[in-house]
PLY file of the C-alpha trace (Angstrom):
ply
format ascii 1.0
element vertex 194
property float x
property float y
property float z
element edge 193
property int vertex1
property int vertex2
end_header
13.46 77.10 11.47
14.10 73.57 9.92
16.72 71.12 11.35
18.01 68.93 8.67
19.86 65.66 8.54
20.57 63.36 5.58
17.03 61.95 5.73
14.66 63.60 8.42
13.59 66.95 8.31
11.84 68.42 11.83
9.03 70.81 11.26
6.41 68.35 9.92
8.28 67.68 6.57
10.06 64.55 5.66
12.76 64.43 2.78
11.99 62.01 0.31
15.23 61.32 -1.54
18.52 62.91 -1.85
17.22 66.13 -3.28
16.34 69.52 -1.67
12.49 68.69 -2.36
10.55 68.12 0.95
7.13 66.44 1.40
4.71 67.68 3.86
3.36 65.25 6.57
-0.22 65.97 7.70
-1.68 64.48 11.08
-0.05 62.30 13.63
0.70 58.70 13.06
-1.41 56.16 15.19
0.01 53.38 17.38
-1.17 50.83 15.12
0.81 52.50 12.25
3.89 52.66 14.14
3.70 49.13 15.06
2.58 47.57 11.88
6.20 47.13 10.80
9.04 45.90 13.25
11.59 48.50 13.89
15.45 47.34 14.63
16.83 49.09 17.14
20.67 49.11 17.34
22.99 51.18 19.49
22.25 53.51 22.45
18.48 54.18 23.24
17.89 57.01 25.82
14.35 57.64 26.52
13.02 60.57 28.15
9.58 60.83 29.76
7.13 58.01 29.47
7.85 55.50 26.57
5.77 52.59 25.31
8.31 50.25 23.69
7.52 46.52 22.87
10.79 45.14 21.96
11.81 41.33 22.01
15.40 41.23 22.66
18.03 38.63 23.14
20.12 41.02 24.99
20.27 40.35 28.80
18.39 42.83 30.91
19.42 43.34 34.60
16.08 42.91 36.95
16.04 43.90 40.63
13.28 43.49 43.21
11.85 40.58 45.12
12.14 37.28 43.90
10.51 33.98 45.22
11.99 30.54 45.56
10.34 27.55 43.85
9.75 25.89 47.01
8.62 27.83 49.92
9.34 27.23 53.48
6.15 25.91 55.71
6.16 26.99 59.61
3.71 25.39 61.98
2.74 21.82 62.97
2.32 19.28 60.50
0.71 16.04 61.10
2.72 13.13 59.30
1.21 9.52 58.88
3.58 6.82 59.50
6.89 8.92 59.17
9.12 6.02 59.82
11.50 8.14 61.93
14.36 6.56 63.76
15.05 7.11 67.49
17.84 9.12 66.72
15.74 11.43 64.27
13.13 11.69 67.09
15.51 12.60 69.71
17.44 15.34 67.52
14.46 17.46 67.14
11.06 17.97 69.01
8.36 16.24 67.05
4.71 17.87 67.47
2.35 15.08 68.27
-1.54 15.65 67.66
-4.58 13.51 68.71
-6.44 12.43 71.80
-4.34 11.52 75.13
-6.29 9.21 77.48
-5.12 8.83 81.22
-6.47 6.08 83.49
-6.54 6.89 87.09
-5.43 4.00 89.38
-7.45 5.06 92.13
-6.45 6.12 95.44
-4.15 3.64 97.04
-5.52 2.06 100.29
-3.35 0.80 103.44
-4.32 -2.19 105.45
-2.38 -2.63 108.92
-2.45 -6.12 110.72
-0.53 -7.61 113.69
0.26 -11.05 113.36
1.53 -13.30 116.37
4.40 -15.58 115.38
5.10 -18.66 116.97
9.00 -19.37 117.48
10.32 -21.60 114.68
6.87 -22.09 112.96
6.37 -20.63 108.98
3.44 -18.54 109.10
1.54 -16.89 106.36
2.23 -13.14 106.26
0.50 -11.93 103.06
-1.76 -13.76 100.67
-1.27 -13.14 96.83
-2.61 -9.70 95.90
-2.15 -8.46 92.09
-3.06 -4.86 93.33
-0.22 -4.70 96.00
2.05 -1.81 95.24
4.01 -2.44 98.60
4.34 -4.23 101.84
5.91 -2.82 104.79
6.96 -5.45 107.62
8.25 -4.17 111.27
9.73 -6.81 113.54
10.86 -6.38 117.14
13.30 -8.96 117.67
15.43 -11.29 115.44
16.49 -13.32 113.45
13.45 -13.29 111.11
13.20 -14.99 107.66
10.92 -13.73 105.16
10.22 -15.91 101.91
8.64 -14.91 98.55
6.55 -18.06 98.32
5.38 -20.87 100.72
7.11 -21.93 103.90
9.87 -19.99 105.07
12.72 -21.69 107.03
16.36 -20.85 108.19
17.64 -22.60 104.80
14.78 -21.37 102.31
14.06 -17.70 102.40
14.18 -14.25 100.45
15.23 -11.92 103.17
16.92 -12.37 106.88
16.51 -9.75 109.43
19.25 -9.74 111.89
18.57 -6.52 113.92
16.03 -5.79 116.53
13.24 -3.42 115.62
13.76 -3.57 112.00
11.51 -2.16 109.07
11.69 -4.08 105.73
9.64 -2.44 102.62
8.91 -4.92 99.87
8.07 -3.38 96.45
6.37 -4.83 93.47
6.05 -8.36 94.55
2.39 -9.54 94.37
2.54 -13.19 95.37
2.21 -15.06 98.67
4.75 -14.03 101.35
5.68 -16.42 104.31
7.50 -15.61 107.52
9.71 -17.54 110.13
10.55 -16.13 113.53
13.01 -17.95 115.85
11.48 -16.06 118.67
7.80 -15.84 119.37
6.85 -12.02 118.79
3.99 -10.07 117.16
4.96 -8.12 114.06
3.15 -5.25 112.29
2.48 -5.63 108.41
1.18 -3.02 106.26
0.00 -3.87 102.81
-0.49 -0.87 100.25
-2.63 -1.83 97.26
0 1
1 2
2 3
3 4
4 5
5 6
6 7
7 8
8 9
9 10
10 11
11 12
12 13
13 14
14 15
15 16
16 17
17 18
18 19
19 20
20 21
21 22
22 23
23 24
24 25
25 26
26 27
27 28
28 29
29 30
30 31
31 32
32 33
33 34
34 35
35 36
36 37
37 38
38 39
39 40
40 41
41 42
42 43
43 44
44 45
45 46
46 47
47 48
48 49
49 50
50 51
51 52
52 53
53 54
54 55
55 56
56 57
57 58
58 59
59 60
60 61
61 62
62 63
63 64
64 65
65 66
66 67
67 68
68 69
69 70
70 71
71 72
72 73
73 74
74 75
75 76
76 77
77 78
78 79
79 80
80 81
81 82
82 83
83 84
84 85
85 86
86 87
87 88
88 89
89 90
90 91
91 92
92 93
93 94
94 95
95 96
96 97
97 98
98 99
99 100
100 101
101 102
102 103
103 104
104 105
105 106
106 107
107 108
108 109
109 110
110 111
111 112
112 113
113 114
114 115
115 116
116 117
117 118
118 119
119 120
120 121
121 122
122 123
123 124
124 125
125 126
126 127
127 128
128 129
129 130
130 131
131 132
132 133
133 134
134 135
135 136
136 137
137 138
138 139
139 140
140 141
141 142
142 143
143 144
144 145
145 146
146 147
147 148
148 149
149 150
150 151
151 152
152 153
153 154
154 155
155 156
156 157
157 158
158 159
159 160
160 161
161 162
162 163
163 164
164 165
165 166
166 167
167 168
168 169
169 170
170 171
171 172
172 173
173 174
174 175
175 176
176 177
177 178
178 179
179 180
180 181
181 182
182 183
183 184
184 185
185 186
186 187
187 188
188 189
189 190
190 191
191 192
192 193
C-alpha cells in the first residue's frame, strides 16, 4: 500500500507534479548524489538510528564533556635563573633550591691548658694573639684581678675586673692579645680553645 503526501509517494515512486501520475525510482542514491546539492533543514529534526549528517549551522549547540584550559598548571620543582624575589616573597613560600652545596669542616677543636704564675701588681702576658682562638677560659684563686684585651693591664686600664675568689671567666670571639694584672701573687689556670 502506498502512502501519499502532496509531493512524495513512498513505495519506490515519486510524484512529479500535482497530477496523479507517478514516476518509478530505480536503485538507491549514493552519498555523493545526496550531498551534491546543499539541503536546507529547518524545523525539528529527530534522527533515529545512525545518522551521517554534515550540516553547517549558526545555531548554538550545547557541548558536554571534559574541557582543558589554555594554560596548564605545572607541578614539581622549577629552576629559575635570577628570579629577583624579595625577602617577603622568599619567606612567604618555600623556594626549592638546586645545585651543589659545599661545606668546610673547621677541624677538631684543640684545647691548650697552662698555669701562669703572677707577681703582685705586675702586668703579665696571659695569651698572645691567635686568629684561630674560639674561646679562652681563665680560673683565678684570689682577687682582685684585672684582665685587658690588649697590652699592659692595670687598675685603671682593663676590660674585666674579677672581685670574687675562685672565679672562672670565659672569653669568647676575641682573638687578640690578652694581658692580666693581679694585686696578689698567685698561680692561675688559662685554657685556650682553638
